All heavy atoms as TSV, in Angstrom:
chain	resi	resn	atom	element	x	y	z
A	1	MET	N	N	-12.855	12.134	-8.504
A	1	MET	CA	C	-12.309	10.988	-7.814
A	1	MET	C	C	-13.336	9.859	-7.833
A	1	MET	O	O	-14.480	10.042	-7.472
A	1	MET	CB	C	-11.965	11.384	-6.378
A	1	MET	CG	C	-11.300	10.274	-5.619
A	1	MET	SD	S	-10.921	10.701	-3.900
A	1	MET	CE	C	-9.555	11.805	-4.163
A	2	ASP	N	N	-12.913	8.675	-8.253
A	2	ASP	CA	C	-13.802	7.518	-8.330
A	2	ASP	C	C	-13.725	6.753	-7.008
A	2	ASP	O	O	-12.735	6.086	-6.726
A	2	ASP	CB	C	-13.386	6.631	-9.500
A	2	ASP	CG	C	-14.309	5.444	-9.700
A	2	ASP	OD1	O	-15.350	5.377	-9.026
A	2	ASP	OD2	O	-13.980	4.591	-10.540
A	3	THR	N	N	-14.769	6.840	-6.200
A	3	THR	CA	C	-14.726	6.244	-4.864
A	3	THR	C	C	-14.683	4.728	-4.914
A	3	THR	O	O	-14.065	4.103	-4.070
A	3	THR	CB	C	-15.918	6.700	-4.012
A	3	THR	OG1	O	-17.119	6.369	-4.685
A	3	THR	CG2	C	-15.845	8.183	-3.735
A	4	LYS	N	N	-15.338	4.102	-5.886
A	4	LYS	CA	C	-15.300	2.642	-5.961
A	4	LYS	C	C	-13.885	2.157	-6.259
A	4	LYS	O	O	-13.425	1.198	-5.679
A	4	LYS	CB	C	-16.271	2.127	-7.024
A	4	LYS	CG	C	-17.708	2.247	-6.603
A	4	LYS	CD	C	-18.626	1.579	-7.564
A	4	LYS	CE	C	-20.054	1.699	-7.073
A	4	LYS	NZ	N	-20.981	0.970	-7.893
A	5	THR	N	N	-13.187	2.825	-7.147
A	5	THR	CA	C	-11.806	2.458	-7.454
A	5	THR	C	C	-10.920	2.683	-6.243
A	5	THR	O	O	-10.057	1.870	-5.932
A	5	THR	CB	C	-11.266	3.278	-8.646
A	5	THR	OG1	O	-12.126	3.066	-9.761
A	5	THR	CG2	C	-9.862	2.865	-9.008
A	6	ASP	N	N	-11.132	3.777	-5.529
A	6	ASP	CA	C	-10.344	4.071	-4.334
A	6	ASP	C	C	-10.565	3.017	-3.256
A	6	ASP	O	O	-9.629	2.603	-2.585
A	6	ASP	CB	C	-10.690	5.447	-3.774
A	6	ASP	CG	C	-10.248	6.568	-4.695
A	6	ASP	OD1	O	-9.362	6.325	-5.538
A	6	ASP	OD2	O	-10.792	7.674	-4.572
A	7	GLN	N	N	-11.799	2.567	-3.057
A	7	GLN	CA	C	-12.087	1.580	-2.037
A	7	GLN	C	C	-11.459	0.234	-2.366
A	7	GLN	O	O	-11.053	-0.489	-1.474
A	7	GLN	CB	C	-13.594	1.425	-1.846
A	7	GLN	CG	C	-14.211	2.585	-1.110
A	7	GLN	CD	C	-15.693	2.388	-0.873
A	7	GLN	OE1	O	-16.285	1.437	-1.369
A	7	GLN	NE2	N	-16.290	3.282	-0.137
A	8	VAL	N	N	-11.371	-0.100	-3.646
A	8	VAL	CA	C	-10.775	-1.365	-4.031
A	8	VAL	C	C	-9.299	-1.388	-3.644
A	8	VAL	O	O	-8.774	-2.401	-3.225
A	8	VAL	CB	C	-10.947	-1.613	-5.550
A	8	VAL	CG1	C	-10.140	-2.805	-6.005
A	8	VAL	CG2	C	-12.412	-1.800	-5.890
A	9	SER	N	N	-8.616	-0.272	-3.749
A	9	SER	CA	C	-7.196	-0.228	-3.450
A	9	SER	C	C	-6.900	-0.111	-1.953
A	9	SER	O	O	-5.766	-0.304	-1.537
A	9	SER	CB	C	-6.545	0.935	-4.192
A	9	SER	OG	O	-7.083	2.157	-3.768
A	10	LEU	N	N	-7.893	0.190	-1.137
A	10	LEU	CA	C	-7.687	0.313	0.304
A	10	LEU	C	C	-7.763	-1.055	0.977
A	10	LEU	O	O	-8.528	-1.922	0.546
A	10	LEU	CB	C	-8.739	1.228	0.926
A	10	LEU	CG	C	-8.651	2.706	0.569
A	10	LEU	CD1	C	-9.832	3.451	1.170
A	10	LEU	CD2	C	-7.350	3.299	1.044
A	11	PRO	N	N	-6.995	-1.258	2.031
A	11	PRO	CA	C	-7.053	-2.531	2.758
A	11	PRO	C	C	-8.322	-2.640	3.602
A	11	PRO	O	O	-8.964	-1.641	3.920
A	11	PRO	CB	C	-5.819	-2.484	3.655
A	11	PRO	CG	C	-5.527	-1.045	3.829
A	11	PRO	CD	C	-5.981	-0.363	2.571
A	12	ALA	N	N	-8.660	-3.852	3.960
A	12	ALA	CA	C	-9.829	-4.112	4.799
A	12	ALA	C	C	-9.368	-4.530	6.193
A	12	ALA	O	O	-8.348	-5.205	6.352
A	12	ALA	CB	C	-10.693	-5.196	4.191
A	13	PHE	N	N	-10.132	-4.112	7.190
A	13	PHE	CA	C	-9.838	-4.439	8.583
A	13	PHE	C	C	-11.093	-5.018	9.220
A	13	PHE	O	O	-12.201	-4.607	8.905
A	13	PHE	CB	C	-9.422	-3.188	9.361
A	13	PHE	CG	C	-8.152	-2.576	8.854
A	13	PHE	CD1	C	-8.180	-1.601	7.873
A	13	PHE	CD2	C	-6.925	-2.983	9.359
A	13	PHE	CE1	C	-7.014	-1.037	7.398
A	13	PHE	CE2	C	-5.750	-2.426	8.892
A	13	PHE	CZ	C	-5.787	-1.449	7.903
A	14	ARG	N	N	-10.910	-5.969	10.124
A	14	ARG	CA	C	-12.028	-6.527	10.889
A	14	ARG	C	C	-11.897	-6.011	12.311
A	14	ARG	O	O	-10.880	-6.213	12.965
A	14	ARG	CB	C	-11.983	-8.049	10.848
A	14	ARG	CG	C	-13.147	-8.682	11.587
A	14	ARG	CD	C	-13.350	-10.124	11.193
A	14	ARG	NE	N	-13.822	-10.170	9.815
A	14	ARG	CZ	C	-13.441	-11.086	8.919
A	14	ARG	NH1	N	-12.605	-12.034	9.260
A	14	ARG	NH2	N	-13.908	-11.044	7.694
A	15	VAL	N	N	-12.942	-5.325	12.777
A	15	VAL	CA	C	-12.939	-4.733	14.112
A	15	VAL	C	C	-13.856	-5.573	15.003
A	15	VAL	O	O	-15.039	-5.723	14.722
A	15	VAL	CB	C	-13.419	-3.259	14.068
A	15	VAL	CG1	C	-13.367	-2.647	15.449
A	15	VAL	CG2	C	-12.589	-2.448	13.081
A	16	HIS	N	N	-13.274	-6.140	16.077
A	16	HIS	CA	C	-13.999	-6.986	17.021
A	16	HIS	C	C	-14.249	-6.213	18.308
A	16	HIS	O	O	-13.308	-5.705	18.914
A	16	HIS	CB	C	-13.168	-8.228	17.380
A	16	HIS	CG	C	-12.828	-9.091	16.225
A	16	HIS	ND1	N	-13.601	-10.145	15.838
A	16	HIS	CD2	C	-11.779	-9.040	15.361
A	16	HIS	CE1	C	-13.044	-10.728	14.795
A	16	HIS	NE2	N	-11.938	-10.066	14.481
A	17	PHE	N	N	-15.501	-6.158	18.728
A	17	PHE	CA	C	-15.845	-5.539	20.006
A	17	PHE	C	C	-15.937	-6.607	21.088
A	17	PHE	O	O	-16.180	-7.781	20.795
A	17	PHE	CB	C	-17.178	-4.786	19.898
A	17	PHE	CG	C	-17.060	-3.477	19.176
A	17	PHE	CD1	C	-17.167	-3.422	17.799
A	17	PHE	CD2	C	-16.825	-2.306	19.865
A	17	PHE	CE1	C	-17.044	-2.218	17.125
A	17	PHE	CE2	C	-16.696	-1.098	19.204
A	17	PHE	CZ	C	-16.812	-1.062	17.828
A	18	HIS	N	N	-15.751	-6.189	22.324
A	18	HIS	CA	C	-15.767	-7.092	23.471
A	18	HIS	C	C	-17.100	-7.844	23.593
A	18	HIS	O	O	-17.124	-8.993	24.033
A	18	HIS	CB	C	-15.472	-6.307	24.756
A	18	HIS	CG	C	-15.357	-7.156	25.972
A	18	HIS	ND1	N	-14.327	-8.040	26.159
A	18	HIS	CD2	C	-16.166	-7.275	27.055
A	18	HIS	CE1	C	-14.501	-8.667	27.319
A	18	HIS	NE2	N	-15.598	-8.210	27.881
A	19	ASP	N	N	-18.187	-7.217	23.172
A	19	ASP	CA	C	-19.502	-7.855	23.287
A	19	ASP	C	C	-19.785	-8.850	22.157
A	19	ASP	O	O	-20.861	-9.428	22.103
A	19	ASP	CB	C	-20.609	-6.807	23.363
A	19	ASP	CG	C	-20.754	-5.975	22.095
A	19	ASP	OD1	O	-19.990	-6.193	21.127
A	19	ASP	OD2	O	-21.629	-5.095	22.069
A	20	GLY	N	N	-18.814	-9.054	21.253
A	20	GLY	CA	C	-18.984	-10.038	20.188
A	20	GLY	C	C	-19.341	-9.452	18.833
A	20	GLY	O	O	-19.298	-10.151	17.825
A	21	LYS	N	N	-19.694	-8.198	18.789
A	21	LYS	CA	C	-20.040	-7.534	17.529
A	21	LYS	C	C	-18.785	-7.371	16.679
A	21	LYS	O	O	-17.714	-7.053	17.194
A	21	LYS	CB	C	-20.665	-6.175	17.824
A	21	LYS	CG	C	-21.273	-5.506	16.641
A	21	LYS	CD	C	-22.619	-6.104	16.338
A	21	LYS	CE	C	-23.324	-5.258	15.292
A	21	LYS	NZ	N	-24.533	-5.841	14.840
A	22	THR	N	N	-18.896	-7.606	15.362
A	22	THR	CA	C	-17.756	-7.512	14.453
A	22	THR	C	C	-18.146	-6.712	13.222
A	22	THR	O	O	-19.250	-6.860	12.699
A	22	THR	CB	C	-17.313	-8.923	14.015
A	22	THR	OG1	O	-17.013	-9.694	15.171
A	22	THR	CG2	C	-16.093	-8.870	13.138
A	23	PHE	N	N	-17.238	-5.865	12.769
A	23	PHE	CA	C	-17.435	-5.085	11.552
A	23	PHE	C	C	-16.230	-5.258	10.636
A	23	PHE	O	O	-15.096	-5.248	11.101
A	23	PHE	CB	C	-17.567	-3.583	11.865
A	23	PHE	CG	C	-18.823	-3.221	12.592
A	23	PHE	CD1	C	-18.792	-2.994	13.952
A	23	PHE	CD2	C	-20.023	-3.097	11.924
A	23	PHE	CE1	C	-19.940	-2.651	14.636
A	23	PHE	CE2	C	-21.170	-2.756	12.596
A	23	PHE	CZ	C	-21.137	-2.532	13.960
A	24	ASP	N	N	-16.483	-5.397	9.343
A	24	ASP	CA	C	-15.422	-5.348	8.343
A	24	ASP	C	C	-15.450	-3.956	7.742
A	24	ASP	O	O	-16.476	-3.528	7.208
A	24	ASP	CB	C	-15.638	-6.396	7.258
A	24	ASP	CG	C	-15.395	-7.808	7.768
A	24	ASP	OD1	O	-14.870	-7.984	8.879
A	24	ASP	OD2	O	-15.737	-8.749	7.034
A	25	ILE	N	N	-14.327	-3.247	7.824
A	25	ILE	CA	C	-14.243	-1.850	7.408
A	25	ILE	C	C	-13.098	-1.688	6.408
A	25	ILE	O	O	-12.000	-2.186	6.644
A	25	ILE	CB	C	-13.966	-0.928	8.619
A	25	ILE	CG1	C	-14.963	-1.162	9.751
A	25	ILE	CG2	C	-13.885	0.526	8.201
A	25	ILE	CD1	C	-16.266	-0.459	9.633
A	26	VAL	N	N	-13.362	-0.985	5.309
A	26	VAL	CA	C	-12.318	-0.627	4.350
A	26	VAL	C	C	-11.839	0.763	4.722
A	26	VAL	O	O	-12.640	1.695	4.815
A	26	VAL	CB	C	-12.865	-0.651	2.907
A	26	VAL	CG1	C	-11.822	-0.160	1.927
A	26	VAL	CG2	C	-13.328	-2.044	2.539
A	27	ALA	N	N	-10.529	0.884	4.984
A	27	ALA	CA	C	-9.972	2.162	5.422
A	27	ALA	C	C	-8.486	2.217	5.091
A	27	ALA	O	O	-7.854	1.185	4.859
A	27	ALA	CB	C	-10.179	2.332	6.917
A	28	ALA	N	N	-7.944	3.420	5.124
A	28	ALA	CA	C	-6.522	3.615	4.825
A	28	ALA	C	C	-5.620	3.002	5.898
A	28	ALA	O	O	-4.528	2.541	5.589
A	28	ALA	CB	C	-6.218	5.096	4.671
A	29	ASN	N	N	-6.084	2.989	7.164
A	29	ASN	CA	C	-5.291	2.380	8.232
A	29	ASN	C	C	-6.206	1.898	9.355
A	29	ASN	O	O	-7.412	2.164	9.354
A	29	ASN	CB	C	-4.209	3.344	8.752
A	29	ASN	CG	C	-4.772	4.596	9.364
A	29	ASN	OD1	O	-5.639	4.534	10.238
A	29	ASN	ND2	N	-4.303	5.751	8.911
A	30	SER	N	N	-5.622	1.204	10.322
A	30	SER	CA	C	-6.405	0.588	11.391
A	30	SER	C	C	-7.069	1.599	12.313
A	30	SER	O	O	-8.150	1.343	12.853
A	30	SER	CB	C	-5.529	-0.363	12.207
A	30	SER	OG	O	-4.474	0.348	12.819
A	31	LEU	N	N	-6.451	2.755	12.500
A	31	LEU	CA	C	-7.051	3.770	13.376
A	31	LEU	C	C	-8.331	4.338	12.768
A	31	LEU	O	O	-9.314	4.577	13.483
A	31	LEU	CB	C	-6.053	4.890	13.655
A	31	LEU	CG	C	-4.815	4.484	14.447
A	31	LEU	CD1	C	-3.845	5.659	14.553
A	31	LEU	CD2	C	-5.201	3.980	15.812
A	32	ILE	N	N	-8.332	4.532	11.464
A	32	ILE	CA	C	-9.539	5.010	10.784
A	32	ILE	C	C	-10.622	3.934	10.835
A	32	ILE	O	O	-11.794	4.229	11.071
A	32	ILE	CB	C	-9.224	5.422	9.337
A	32	ILE	CG1	C	-8.286	6.633	9.326
A	32	ILE	CG2	C	-10.504	5.727	8.563
A	32	ILE	CD1	C	-7.732	6.975	7.955
A	33	ALA	N	N	-10.230	2.678	10.645
A	33	ALA	CA	C	-11.192	1.573	10.727
A	33	ALA	C	C	-11.825	1.508	12.110
A	33	ALA	O	O	-13.041	1.340	12.243
A	33	ALA	CB	C	-10.505	0.256	10.385
A	34	GLU	N	N	-11.007	1.656	13.140
A	34	GLU	CA	C	-11.527	1.646	14.510
A	34	GLU	C	C	-12.500	2.799	14.738
A	34	GLU	O	O	-13.573	2.621	15.319
A	34	GLU	CB	C	-10.381	1.730	15.510
A	34	GLU	CG	C	-10.858	1.741	16.945
A	34	GLU	CD	C	-9.730	1.895	17.954
A	34	GLU	OE1	O	-8.550	1.823	17.569
A	34	GLU	OE2	O	-10.052	2.105	19.131
A	35	LYS	N	N	-12.148	3.978	14.265
A	35	LYS	CA	C	-13.002	5.156	14.439
A	35	LYS	C	C	-14.358	4.953	13.761
A	35	LYS	O	O	-15.404	5.261	14.335
A	35	LYS	CB	C	-12.304	6.383	13.855
A	35	LYS	CG	C	-13.074	7.660	14.018
A	35	LYS	CD	C	-12.301	8.828	13.455
A	35	LYS	CE	C	-13.098	10.115	13.571
A	35	LYS	NZ	N	-12.376	11.257	13.030
A	36	ARG	N	N	-14.349	4.405	12.539
A	36	ARG	CA	C	-15.606	4.167	11.814
A	36	ARG	C	C	-16.455	3.103	12.508
A	36	ARG	O	O	-17.679	3.224	12.577
A	36	ARG	CB	C	-15.309	3.754	10.382
A	36	ARG	CG	C	-14.762	4.891	9.557
A	36	ARG	CD	C	-14.469	4.448	8.155
A	36	ARG	NE	N	-13.881	5.539	7.374
A	36	ARG	CZ	C	-13.327	5.375	6.195
A	36	ARG	NH1	N	-13.290	4.186	5.626
A	36	ARG	NH2	N	-12.829	6.419	5.562
A	37	ALA	N	N	-15.808	2.069	13.023
A	37	ALA	CA	C	-16.551	1.016	13.724
A	37	ALA	C	C	-17.156	1.549	15.021
A	37	ALA	O	O	-18.304	1.238	15.344
A	37	ALA	CB	C	-15.630	-0.166	14.016
A	38	ARG	N	N	-16.394	2.354	15.765
A	38	ARG	CA	C	-16.925	2.933	17.007
A	38	ARG	C	C	-18.085	3.888	16.743
A	38	ARG	O	O	-18.980	4.033	17.572
A	38	ARG	CB	C	-15.833	3.655	17.775
A	38	ARG	CG	C	-14.872	2.737	18.476
A	38	ARG	CD	C	-13.877	3.539	19.300
A	38	ARG	NE	N	-12.842	2.706	19.870
A	38	ARG	CZ	C	-12.942	2.077	21.043
A	38	ARG	NH1	N	-14.049	2.169	21.734
A	38	ARG	NH2	N	-11.941	1.358	21.492
A	39	ALA	N	N	-18.083	4.536	15.575
A	39	ALA	CA	C	-19.207	5.413	15.218
A	39	ALA	C	C	-20.480	4.594	15.006
A	39	ALA	O	O	-21.576	5.045	15.325
A	39	ALA	CB	C	-18.873	6.204	13.966
A	40	ARG	N	N	-20.325	3.384	14.491
A	40	ARG	CA	C	-21.479	2.502	14.263
A	40	ARG	C	C	-21.942	1.814	15.537
A	40	ARG	O	O	-23.120	1.528	15.715
A	40	ARG	CB	C	-21.122	1.402	13.255
A	40	ARG	CG	C	-20.932	1.873	11.865
A	40	ARG	CD	C	-20.709	0.668	10.996
A	40	ARG	NE	N	-20.312	1.042	9.652
A	40	ARG	CZ	C	-19.976	0.172	8.730
A	40	ARG	NH1	N	-19.977	-1.115	8.993
A	40	ARG	NH2	N	-19.625	0.577	7.525
A	41	HIS	N	N	-20.967	1.478	16.399
A	41	HIS	CA	C	-21.281	0.672	17.585
A	41	HIS	C	C	-20.372	1.093	18.745
A	41	HIS	O	O	-19.286	0.537	18.904
A	41	HIS	CB	C	-21.062	-0.814	17.247
A	41	HIS	CG	C	-21.363	-1.744	18.370
A	41	HIS	ND1	N	-22.645	-2.061	18.746
A	41	HIS	CD2	C	-20.542	-2.430	19.203
A	41	HIS	CE1	C	-22.596	-2.910	19.755
A	41	HIS	NE2	N	-21.328	-3.149	20.052
A	42	PRO	N	N	-20.787	2.072	19.533
A	42	PRO	CA	C	-19.951	2.503	20.661
A	42	PRO	C	C	-19.748	1.351	21.650
A	42	PRO	O	O	-20.681	0.638	21.996
A	42	PRO	CB	C	-20.760	3.622	21.311
A	42	PRO	CG	C	-21.699	4.079	20.252
A	42	PRO	CD	C	-21.991	2.873	19.398
A	43	GLY	N	N	-18.530	1.143	22.038
A	43	GLY	CA	C	-18.195	0.088	22.994
A	43	GLY	C	C	-16.836	0.383	23.589
A	43	GLY	O	O	-16.116	1.248	23.118
A	44	ASP	N	N	-16.459	-0.364	24.642
A	44	ASP	CA	C	-15.217	-0.017	25.302
A	44	ASP	C	C	-13.986	-0.680	24.691
A	44	ASP	O	O	-13.035	-0.009	24.365
A	44	ASP	CB	C	-15.292	-0.302	26.803
A	44	ASP	CG	C	-16.004	-1.585	27.138
A	44	ASP	OD1	O	-17.228	-1.579	27.098
A	44	ASP	OD2	O	-15.319	-2.572	27.443
A	45	TYR	N	N	-13.955	-1.956	24.499
A	45	TYR	CA	C	-12.735	-2.627	24.047
A	45	TYR	C	C	-12.892	-3.118	22.619
A	45	TYR	O	O	-13.907	-3.718	22.271
A	45	TYR	CB	C	-12.404	-3.810	24.960
A	45	TYR	CG	C	-11.219	-4.587	24.492
A	45	TYR	CD1	C	-9.932	-4.107	24.671
A	45	TYR	CD2	C	-11.383	-5.792	23.836
A	45	TYR	CE1	C	-8.831	-4.810	24.224
A	45	TYR	CE2	C	-10.293	-6.506	23.391
A	45	TYR	CZ	C	-9.014	-6.015	23.581
A	45	TYR	OH	O	-7.947	-6.712	23.129
A	46	VAL	N	N	-11.877	-2.873	21.794
A	46	VAL	CA	C	-11.889	-3.391	20.428
A	46	VAL	C	C	-10.543	-4.017	20.100
A	46	VAL	O	O	-9.518	-3.689	20.696
A	46	VAL	CB	C	-12.196	-2.302	19.368
A	46	VAL	CG1	C	-13.560	-1.721	19.550
A	46	VAL	CG2	C	-11.133	-1.232	19.361
A	47	LYS	N	N	-10.578	-4.919	19.150
A	47	LYS	CA	C	-9.367	-5.489	18.577
A	47	LYS	C	C	-9.501	-5.330	17.069
A	47	LYS	O	O	-10.534	-5.671	16.494
A	47	LYS	CB	C	-9.245	-6.960	18.957
A	47	LYS	CG	C	-8.024	-7.639	18.370
A	47	LYS	CD	C	-7.756	-9.013	18.952
A	47	LYS	CE	C	-8.902	-9.957	18.798
A	47	LYS	NZ	N	-8.607	-11.326	19.215
A	48	VAL	N	N	-8.482	-4.802	16.418
A	48	VAL	CA	C	-8.525	-4.549	14.984
A	48	VAL	C	C	-7.531	-5.474	14.303
A	48	VAL	O	O	-6.364	-5.532	14.687
A	48	VAL	CB	C	-8.176	-3.079	14.659
A	48	VAL	CG1	C	-8.255	-2.825	13.173
A	48	VAL	CG2	C	-9.089	-2.132	15.421
A	49	LYS	N	N	-8.023	-6.209	13.299
A	49	LYS	CA	C	-7.162	-7.118	12.548
A	49	LYS	C	C	-7.188	-6.753	11.071
A	49	LYS	O	O	-8.228	-6.366	10.536
A	49	LYS	CB	C	-7.653	-8.565	12.690
A	49	LYS	CG	C	-7.491	-9.149	14.052
A	49	LYS	CD	C	-7.910	-10.596	14.030
A	49	LYS	CE	C	-7.643	-11.288	15.334
A	49	LYS	NZ	N	-7.993	-12.717	15.253
A	50	PHE	N	N	-6.052	-6.915	10.424
A	50	PHE	CA	C	-5.942	-6.713	8.987
A	50	PHE	C	C	-6.483	-7.961	8.296
A	50	PHE	O	O	-6.132	-9.083	8.665
A	50	PHE	CB	C	-4.461	-6.501	8.632
A	50	PHE	CG	C	-4.205	-6.373	7.168
A	50	PHE	CD1	C	-4.608	-5.238	6.480
A	50	PHE	CD2	C	-3.564	-7.374	6.471
A	50	PHE	CE1	C	-4.362	-5.102	5.133
A	50	PHE	CE2	C	-3.312	-7.256	5.119
A	50	PHE	CZ	C	-3.713	-6.112	4.450
A	51	ILE	N	N	-7.346	-7.779	7.298
A	51	ILE	CA	C	-7.891	-8.908	6.544
A	51	ILE	C	C	-7.030	-9.113	5.311
A	51	ILE	O	O	-6.953	-8.243	4.446
A	51	ILE	CB	C	-9.359	-8.667	6.132
A	51	ILE	CG1	C	-10.225	-8.453	7.359
A	51	ILE	CG2	C	-9.860	-9.835	5.308
A	51	ILE	CD1	C	-11.645	-8.054	7.033
A	52	ARG	N	N	-6.379	-10.238	5.247
A	52	ARG	CA	C	-5.543	-10.559	4.096
A	52	ARG	C	C	-6.395	-11.157	3.002
A	52	ARG	O	O	-7.295	-11.953	3.269
A	52	ARG	CB	C	-4.452	-11.534	4.476
A	52	ARG	CG	C	-3.528	-10.962	5.500
A	52	ARG	CD	C	-2.472	-11.942	5.855
A	52	ARG	NE	N	-1.745	-11.406	6.995
A	52	ARG	CZ	C	-0.600	-11.850	7.413
A	52	ARG	NH1	N	-0.054	-12.872	6.841
A	52	ARG	NH2	N	-0.017	-11.287	8.441
A	53	GLU	N	N	-6.092	-10.786	1.769
A	53	GLU	CA	C	-6.802	-11.364	0.639
A	53	GLU	C	C	-6.336	-12.792	0.437
A	53	GLU	O	O	-5.170	-13.101	0.637
A	53	GLU	CB	C	-6.527	-10.557	-0.628
A	53	GLU	CG	C	-7.074	-9.163	-0.560
A	53	GLU	CD	C	-6.827	-8.433	-1.869
A	53	GLU	OE1	O	-6.721	-9.061	-2.925
A	53	GLU	OE2	O	-6.718	-7.200	-1.816
A	54	LYS	N	N	-7.263	-13.652	0.038
A	54	LYS	CA	C	-6.890	-15.031	-0.244
A	54	LYS	C	C	-6.109	-15.049	-1.544
A	54	LYS	O	O	-6.501	-14.435	-2.530
A	54	LYS	CB	C	-8.133	-15.909	-0.368
A	54	LYS	CG	C	-8.868	-16.054	0.939
A	54	LYS	CD	C	-10.037	-16.968	0.797
A	54	LYS	CE	C	-10.769	-17.105	2.105
A	54	LYS	NZ	N	-11.941	-17.972	2.001
A	55	GLN	N	N	-4.994	-15.765	-1.530
A	55	GLN	CA	C	-4.175	-15.862	-2.730
A	55	GLN	C	C	-4.588	-17.096	-3.515
A	55	GLN	O	O	-4.735	-18.177	-2.959
A	55	GLN	CB	C	-2.702	-15.946	-2.362
A	55	GLN	CG	C	-2.209	-14.706	-1.673
A	55	GLN	CD	C	-0.742	-14.825	-1.300
A	55	GLN	OE1	O	-0.107	-15.812	-1.597
A	55	GLN	NE2	N	-0.224	-13.790	-0.662
A	56	HIS	N	N	-4.775	-16.893	-4.804
A	56	HIS	CA	C	-5.147	-18.008	-5.687
A	56	HIS	C	C	-3.888	-18.596	-6.297
A	56	HIS	O	O	-3.058	-17.885	-6.829
A	56	HIS	CB	C	-6.086	-17.523	-6.781
A	56	HIS	CG	C	-7.360	-16.956	-6.231
A	56	HIS	ND1	N	-8.355	-17.751	-5.719
A	56	HIS	CD2	C	-7.778	-15.672	-6.078
A	56	HIS	CE1	C	-9.343	-16.978	-5.298
A	56	HIS	NE2	N	-9.012	-15.722	-5.493
A	57	ALA	N	N	-3.742	-19.898	-6.195
A	57	ALA	CA	C	-2.541	-20.563	-6.703
A	57	ALA	C	C	-2.600	-20.771	-8.199
A	57	ALA	O	O	-3.557	-20.795	-8.837
A	57	ALA	CB	C	-2.358	-21.905	-6.025
């Protein structure tokens, strides 16, 4: 399994913590992104947003 190819096809999420810390995480879904971000930076409140790719005209 080629991990670089797999990561390219996975969506990116931005996880915002209440204290202002932000992480961009590549994951299969938002729950996995949240789990990975909490492993890096334990905190109480988070907001997870999907990062849309910029479309080139």
